[in-house]
MIVEXKE-375085 format. One line per 5 residues: number of its first residue (from 1); for each residue x, y, z of C-alpha. Coordinates in Angstrom, 2 decimals. Last residue first. Layout:
# residues N
NUM = X,Y,Z  ...
This chain:
# residues 498
498 = -21.77,50.91,17.27  -23.42,51.51,13.93  -25.30,54.81,13.83  -22.93,56.63,11.47  -23.23,53.73,9.00
493 = -26.97,54.33,8.60  -26.43,57.03,5.98  -24.14,54.75,3.96  -26.67,51.94,4.35  -29.49,54.09,2.98
488 = -27.34,55.18,0.03  -26.56,51.56,-0.89  -30.13,50.32,-0.40  -31.57,50.90,-3.91  -28.40,49.95,-5.74
483 = -27.97,46.69,-3.80  -31.67,45.74,-3.97  -32.02,45.82,-7.76  -30.12,42.56,-8.26  -32.54,40.76,-5.95
478 = -35.49,41.89,-8.10  -33.88,40.38,-11.20  -33.12,37.22,-9.22  -36.79,36.90,-8.33  -37.74,36.67,-11.99
473 = -35.09,34.03,-12.73  -36.10,32.20,-9.56  -39.64,31.65,-10.83  -38.32,30.46,-14.21  -35.88,28.03,-12.57
468 = -38.72,26.66,-10.43  -40.79,25.90,-13.52  -37.83,24.38,-15.42  -36.73,22.17,-12.48  -32.93,22.27,-12.59
463 = -31.05,18.95,-12.38  -29.43,17.60,-9.21  -26.72,15.01,-9.88  -25.55,12.44,-7.34  -22.38,10.70,-6.12
458 = -19.61,11.98,-8.38  -16.21,10.30,-7.81  -12.89,12.14,-7.44  -9.58,10.35,-6.79  -9.33,8.12,-9.85
453 = -10.50,10.44,-12.64  -8.98,13.37,-10.72  -5.49,11.83,-11.00  -5.86,11.78,-14.78  -6.81,15.47,-14.69
448 = -3.81,16.17,-12.44  -1.59,14.74,-15.17  0.51,11.68,-16.01  -0.42,9.96,-12.77  1.48,8.27,-9.92
443 = 4.37,10.54,-10.76  5.15,11.44,-7.10  4.33,15.05,-8.02  0.94,13.88,-9.29  0.23,12.12,-6.00
438 = 1.54,15.12,-4.03  -0.65,17.54,-5.99  -3.57,15.14,-5.44  -2.97,15.22,-1.68  -3.07,19.03,-1.75
433 = -6.36,18.91,-3.68  -7.72,16.47,-1.09  -6.80,18.92,1.69  -8.47,21.74,-0.28  -11.91,20.11,-0.21
428 = -12.40,16.69,1.40  -15.59,15.76,-0.42  -16.30,12.06,-0.73  -19.05,10.91,-3.11  -19.27,14.31,-4.80
423 = -22.48,16.28,-5.41  -22.91,17.59,-8.95  -25.35,20.42,-9.64  -26.85,20.59,-13.13  -27.39,24.18,-14.22
418 = -30.12,26.83,-14.05  -28.05,28.65,-11.39  -31.20,29.33,-9.32  -32.80,25.94,-9.99  -29.67,23.84,-9.57
413 = -28.63,25.83,-6.48  -32.09,25.27,-4.97  -31.75,21.54,-5.65  -28.47,21.52,-3.70  -30.07,23.61,-0.95
408 = -32.95,21.17,-0.57  -30.49,18.27,-0.51  -28.45,19.72,2.35  -24.78,18.74,2.72  -23.47,20.44,-0.43
403 = -23.95,23.93,1.04  -21.56,22.99,3.84  -18.65,22.71,1.42  -18.65,21.42,-2.14  -20.96,21.69,-5.15
398 = -19.71,20.86,-8.65  -21.45,23.00,-11.28  -22.72,21.88,-14.68  -24.23,23.80,-17.60  -21.86,26.75,-17.59
393 = -21.28,27.93,-21.15  -18.38,30.37,-20.96  -18.34,33.52,-23.08  -17.27,36.15,-20.56  -20.97,36.79,-19.84
388 = -21.22,33.25,-18.47  -18.49,34.02,-15.94  -20.30,37.19,-14.85  -23.54,35.18,-14.59  -22.03,32.56,-12.28
383 = -20.67,35.33,-10.05  -24.13,36.90,-9.74  -25.55,33.42,-9.11  -23.42,33.32,-5.92  -25.39,36.28,-4.54
378 = -28.65,34.60,-5.57  -27.53,31.47,-3.67  -26.97,33.44,-0.46  -30.34,35.14,-0.90  -32.10,31.82,-1.47
373 = -30.64,30.28,1.69  -31.62,33.35,3.71  -35.11,33.31,2.12  -35.49,29.67,3.19  -34.70,30.52,6.81
368 = -37.08,33.49,6.78  -39.94,31.45,5.35  -39.24,28.67,7.87  -39.35,31.13,10.78  -42.83,32.15,9.66
363 = -44.13,34.82,7.29  -47.82,35.63,7.38  -47.34,38.86,9.29  -45.47,40.46,6.41  -41.83,40.91,5.42
358 = -41.11,42.04,1.83  -37.43,42.89,2.16  -34.94,41.40,4.61  -31.72,43.34,4.16  -27.97,43.02,4.50
353 = -25.36,45.73,4.82  -23.16,47.67,2.39  -20.11,49.31,3.97  -17.28,46.98,2.88  -18.25,47.25,-0.79
348 = -16.55,45.28,-3.54  -19.87,44.75,-5.34  -19.76,41.89,-7.86  -18.56,40.08,-5.86  -17.13,41.20,-2.48
343 = -19.88,42.22,-0.06  -20.21,43.74,3.39  -20.29,41.49,6.45  -24.10,41.25,6.70  -24.44,41.59,2.93
338 = -26.46,38.40,2.50  -29.48,39.99,0.75  -32.80,38.44,1.83  -36.12,38.46,-0.04  -39.57,37.55,1.26
333 = -42.35,37.25,-1.32  -43.73,33.98,0.07  -40.34,32.37,0.40  -39.45,32.98,-3.27  -39.69,29.31,-4.14
328 = -42.47,27.75,-2.06  -42.02,26.68,1.58  -42.64,22.91,1.72  -38.93,22.26,1.04  -38.19,23.91,4.39
323 = -39.67,20.92,6.19  -36.66,20.55,8.48  -34.25,23.44,7.91  -34.19,24.72,11.49  -34.32,21.17,12.89
318 = -31.33,20.05,10.83  -29.43,23.24,11.71  -30.00,22.48,15.39  -32.38,24.70,17.32  -31.56,26.42,20.61
313 = -30.31,29.60,18.94  -33.29,30.03,16.65  -33.41,33.78,15.90  -29.87,35.08,16.45  -27.80,31.89,16.33
308 = -29.85,30.51,13.42  -29.68,33.73,11.39  -25.96,34.20,12.06  -25.25,30.62,11.02  -27.28,31.12,7.82
303 = -25.44,34.34,7.00  -22.10,32.72,7.87  -22.81,30.01,5.31  -22.54,32.76,2.70  -21.14,35.91,4.28
298 = -18.31,37.19,2.07  -19.76,36.08,-1.26  -16.75,35.59,-3.52  -16.27,35.35,-7.28  -13.43,33.45,-8.88
293 = -11.76,33.22,-12.25  -9.22,30.45,-12.69  -5.85,30.02,-14.34  -3.75,27.38,-16.11  -0.07,27.23,-16.97
288 = 0.65,24.39,-14.52  -2.32,23.16,-12.51  -2.49,24.88,-9.13  -4.35,27.67,-10.92  -3.09,31.23,-11.34
283 = -5.59,33.84,-10.22  -8.24,36.16,-11.63  -10.63,37.58,-9.03  -13.98,38.91,-10.20  -15.41,42.28,-11.20
278 = -11.88,43.71,-10.99  -11.49,44.35,-14.69  -12.29,40.68,-15.53  -9.05,40.52,-17.55  -8.65,37.37,-19.64
273 = -5.35,37.30,-21.58  -4.10,34.17,-19.80  -6.66,31.92,-21.44  -6.93,28.43,-19.90  -9.65,29.29,-17.39
268 = -11.28,26.99,-14.84  -14.26,28.41,-12.94  -14.68,29.28,-9.28  -17.77,30.36,-7.37  -16.93,30.89,-3.72
263 = -19.06,31.40,-0.63  -17.87,32.53,2.78  -18.37,30.59,5.99  -18.64,27.56,3.72  -20.47,27.31,0.42
258 = -18.22,26.17,-2.41  -19.55,26.38,-5.96  -17.47,24.74,-8.65  -16.97,25.22,-12.38  -15.45,23.12,-15.18
253 = -16.15,24.79,-18.53  -12.59,24.28,-19.73  -10.65,21.71,-17.73  -9.30,20.87,-14.29  -12.01,21.72,-11.77
248 = -11.93,18.20,-10.31  -13.30,19.15,-6.88  -9.97,18.51,-5.13  -8.19,20.54,-7.81  -10.59,23.45,-7.28
243 = -10.17,23.23,-3.50  -6.42,23.26,-4.08  -6.72,26.49,-6.06  -9.04,27.92,-3.40  -6.68,26.96,-0.58
238 = -3.61,28.38,-2.31  -1.14,25.78,-3.50  1.31,23.02,-2.72  5.10,23.04,-3.02  5.82,19.30,-2.89
233 = 7.52,17.44,-0.03  9.12,14.02,-0.52  9.41,11.75,2.50  13.09,10.73,2.76  13.31,11.97,6.35
228 = 10.78,9.24,7.27  7.51,9.99,9.08  6.31,9.94,12.69  5.93,13.71,12.79  8.54,14.32,15.51
223 = 11.05,12.01,13.79  10.42,13.59,10.40  10.81,17.07,11.87  14.17,16.20,13.44  15.41,14.68,10.17
218 = 14.27,17.62,8.00  11.59,16.40,5.63  12.36,16.28,1.92  12.76,18.97,-0.71  10.77,21.37,-2.90
213 = 9.42,18.94,-5.50  7.16,20.91,-7.85  3.42,20.18,-7.95  2.40,23.76,-7.11  4.93,25.21,-9.56
208 = 7.71,27.34,-8.07  8.50,31.03,-7.54  11.55,32.11,-5.51  10.66,34.48,-2.69  9.77,38.19,-2.97
203 = 11.72,40.57,-0.73  14.48,40.51,-3.37  12.21,42.71,-5.50  13.13,45.55,-3.14  10.08,47.59,-2.12
198 = 10.08,51.33,-2.81  6.31,51.37,-3.43  6.31,51.92,-7.19  9.45,49.76,-7.36  7.52,46.67,-6.26
193 = 4.71,47.26,-8.76  7.05,47.78,-11.71  9.34,44.91,-10.65  6.36,42.59,-11.01  7.19,39.09,-9.78
188 = 6.95,36.66,-12.67  4.18,34.35,-13.94  3.54,36.17,-17.24  -0.25,36.28,-16.89  -0.24,36.91,-13.14
183 = 2.43,39.60,-12.95  2.72,38.99,-9.23  2.89,41.68,-6.54  -0.86,41.89,-5.80  -0.31,39.10,-3.20
178 = -3.08,36.72,-4.24  -1.31,35.56,-7.40  1.61,34.40,-5.24  -0.66,31.70,-3.80  -1.44,30.16,-7.20
173 = 2.14,30.75,-8.42  3.90,28.73,-5.73  6.13,30.27,-3.09  9.68,29.44,-2.01  12.02,28.70,0.88
168 = 13.32,25.20,1.69  14.29,24.24,5.26  12.05,21.18,4.89  9.39,21.19,7.63  9.86,24.77,8.82
163 = 10.03,26.00,5.23  6.85,24.09,4.36  5.12,25.75,7.31  6.31,29.17,6.12  5.09,28.46,2.61
158 = 1.69,27.34,3.95  1.19,30.72,5.62  2.48,33.09,2.93  6.08,34.30,2.86  7.87,37.64,2.85
153 = 11.62,37.64,2.53  14.73,39.26,4.04  12.90,41.45,6.53  14.98,43.56,8.93  14.03,46.87,7.28
148 = 10.39,45.77,7.36  10.48,45.48,11.14  12.12,48.89,11.65  9.51,50.41,9.34  6.67,49.34,11.65
143 = 3.77,51.71,10.91  4.35,52.79,7.31  6.29,49.83,5.90  4.19,47.46,8.03  1.04,48.90,6.44
138 = 2.69,48.69,3.00  3.38,44.99,3.53  -0.26,44.48,4.54  -1.50,46.31,1.44  0.72,43.98,-0.65
133 = -0.75,40.82,0.88  -4.43,40.90,-0.07  -7.29,40.93,2.42  -7.76,44.69,2.43  -8.58,44.71,-1.28
128 = -6.62,46.26,-4.12  -8.33,44.99,-7.25  -7.10,41.98,-9.18  -5.43,41.31,-12.53  -1.96,41.86,-10.99
123 = -0.51,43.40,-14.16  -3.32,45.03,-16.15  -5.57,45.37,-13.11  -2.89,47.25,-11.18  -1.74,49.17,-14.25
118 = -5.13,50.91,-14.40  -4.16,53.28,-11.57  -0.85,52.32,-10.00  -0.28,55.05,-7.40  -3.90,55.98,-6.68
113 = -5.06,52.36,-6.51  -2.15,51.31,-4.28  -2.69,54.30,-1.98  -6.40,53.47,-1.70  -5.49,49.95,-0.65
108 = -2.98,51.29,1.89  -5.71,53.43,3.46  -8.00,50.38,3.77  -5.27,48.27,5.42  -6.63,47.48,8.91
103 = -9.13,44.88,7.69  -7.53,41.57,8.74  -9.44,38.63,7.21  -6.50,37.44,5.05  -4.19,37.31,8.05
98 = -1.35,39.45,9.41  1.29,37.02,10.68  2.85,37.90,14.02  6.17,39.75,13.79  9.79,39.11,12.74
93 = 9.68,35.35,12.04  13.21,33.93,11.91  14.31,32.48,8.58  17.97,33.33,9.12  17.92,36.26,6.68
88 = 14.84,37.68,8.42  11.25,36.51,8.04  7.99,38.38,7.37  4.77,36.34,7.22  1.81,38.10,5.58
83 = -1.43,36.15,5.14  -2.78,36.36,1.55  -4.25,32.87,1.20  -5.12,30.15,3.70  -3.06,27.14,2.72
78 = -3.04,23.88,0.83  -0.03,21.69,1.19  1.85,18.66,-0.08  2.99,15.25,1.00  4.97,12.40,-0.47
73 = 5.67,8.67,-0.65  4.05,7.51,2.59  4.60,3.73,2.46  7.86,3.90,4.43  5.94,5.54,7.28
68 = 3.94,2.29,7.64  0.31,3.22,8.29  -1.08,2.74,11.80  -3.88,5.11,10.74  -4.34,6.65,14.18
63 = -0.60,6.91,14.93  0.26,8.28,11.48  -2.47,10.90,11.63  -1.57,11.74,15.23  2.05,12.42,14.20
58 = 0.97,14.44,11.16  -1.36,16.58,13.25  1.39,17.26,15.81  3.76,18.35,13.01  1.05,20.61,11.60
53 = 0.27,21.95,15.09  3.88,23.02,15.61  4.19,24.62,12.18  0.90,26.53,12.33  1.53,27.64,15.92
48 = 5.00,28.84,14.90  3.31,31.19,12.44  1.71,33.06,15.38  -1.64,34.37,14.20  -3.17,37.77,13.51
43 = -6.51,39.43,12.77  -6.97,43.17,13.26  -10.33,44.86,12.73  -10.54,46.10,16.31  -7.08,45.72,17.91
38 = -5.15,42.77,19.40  -7.35,40.22,17.57  -5.52,36.89,17.93  -6.55,33.56,16.40  -5.63,30.43,18.29
33 = -4.64,27.00,16.97  -6.59,23.84,16.15  -5.32,20.37,15.25  -7.14,18.19,12.74  -6.79,14.52,11.81
28 = -7.66,12.39,8.82  -7.44,8.71,7.92  -7.77,6.35,4.96  -9.16,8.89,2.49  -9.53,6.75,-0.63
23 = -8.01,8.06,-3.86  -6.98,4.63,-5.14  -3.32,5.36,-4.41  -4.32,5.84,-0.78  -4.94,9.16,0.95
18 = -3.85,10.26,4.43  -5.50,13.57,5.31  -4.11,16.38,7.48  -6.16,19.34,8.70  -4.66,22.45,10.26
13 = -7.01,24.58,12.33  -8.72,27.96,12.74  -7.59,29.89,9.68  -6.73,26.81,7.62  -3.40,25.18,6.77
8 = -4.58,22.18,4.72  -2.18,19.23,4.61  -2.57,16.45,2.02  -0.69,13.22,2.62  0.23,10.59,0.05
3 = -0.03,6.83,0.37  1.25,3.48,-0.83  0.00,0.00,0.00
C-alpha cells in the first residue's frame, strides 16, 4: 500500500488527510490554533503555531492510521491565502502574521489604486482589497519600518510551514497571485509594482509550480511527525486552487460552488489574456499554466449561522431546515441579501449591509430561513452570470462545502443557477487537492486530470426544475435591484453603527 498526505493550513485549524493510491481517504486529523485580535479589525496568528500543530497533526495521523511511514511517498499543502509572514535572513519570524481577514489596510489599498491606476488590473489582474498581501506589507512599511528593514523575505502561511518542515524557501504561483505583486499572466514578480512602493524585489521568494518537488523532511521534523526523512515534499497551492483541484475543476467549462463561511464560485480558465477588470478575481491555478476566475460572497454560510444563532439559537441546523422544502420558491415574497459582512462580488463594498425585504405577518421562521438560503444562492448566481458573460457555457457546477450537505439547498442551487449540480461521493476540499498535488508530483499519474478520474467520484446530480428556474429568474432580477436601492441608505446608517 502506498499513500500521500494532504495538509490544509486553515484559519482555525490544520487538517491532514492520508490518501491511498486509489483516492480513498484512509485517515484524517485536525489540530486547532488560536486567532488573535489585538485591535478592532486586526486578525493575527503566530506562524510557529501553524508549524507546531502541523507536526502534531501528522504524528496523530500516522498513529491513528497505523500506516507504515515507508509507504508515505509524499505530502503537499493547501493554505489560507494572503497572510503576511515576514522573516529575516535566518528564517526567523519578525512579527505575528497578518491574516486574510484583517481589515486594517484600507488606506494602503487606496494608496495602491492611486499610485498604480489601471496598471494594477493590467498586471496583478485583481483589485486592491484589504485581504491581499501587498496592502499588509505597506502597512508594516508605514507603521513598523524597523520590522520591514529587517525582513529578508515575505512568505504566505503554507510556505512558512513548508520551510519549517524542509528548510526550503519558495512560493507557488497560485498563492503568489493573491499578493498583488505577481504579474499573473507572465508568472513573474512585477518589478514595476515593487518599485512603485520602494520595495526591493528581493523581498519576494523564488517562484515554483504547485506540484514541484521542494525537498524532503528535516530529520528532526520527520522524527517528531512519525515519518521518514526521505518523505518528498511538494510546493502546494492556495486553498481555493487546491479546492478546485480537489473538486476536479481541471478543464474548460469546469466550475465549482463552495459554500462555507464565505461562498466561492470558481471556474477553470486556460486563457491568460482574460481581464475581468476587478469584477472577479483572476488567479493562477495549481495546474501548470492554467488560471481560474473566482467570485466571492463574504457571508454565505455565515449568513445562515448568524440567522440561526440570532433567531433560533436552541435549534439544530437540521431542525431549522426541516420541512423547508414545503415553503415555495421565493419564500412567500420575502427576499434576503447576505451583505451582513459587506460584499465582495460583484460589489466590492465593505459598507453595504444586508436586508430582509417584503416581510409580512404571514411569514414564519421557515420562510425566513429559506429566504436566507435563497439570498446566499442569488449572490453566488451573480458570479455565475459574470463568468457566463465572458463567453463560458456553464451547464454543470460541482458543489462542495456545507452547502453540499443539504439536498434542498443543492436543488435550490440547480434551480437558481439553471445548471446541473454535482455532489461528490467524498468531499475533502483543499486537503484532497493538496494530496492530489503530491500524488501527481510522485508521478502516480501523467496529469492532475488523470489523477482526478481516480480520486474524485460523483455521487448524485441535481437537475434544474424548469418551472422553479423560471420563478427564480424573476426573483433574481429583483434581488439585483436591492444593492443599488439600499446603498445610500446603508451609507447614511453607517454613522449609527456601534
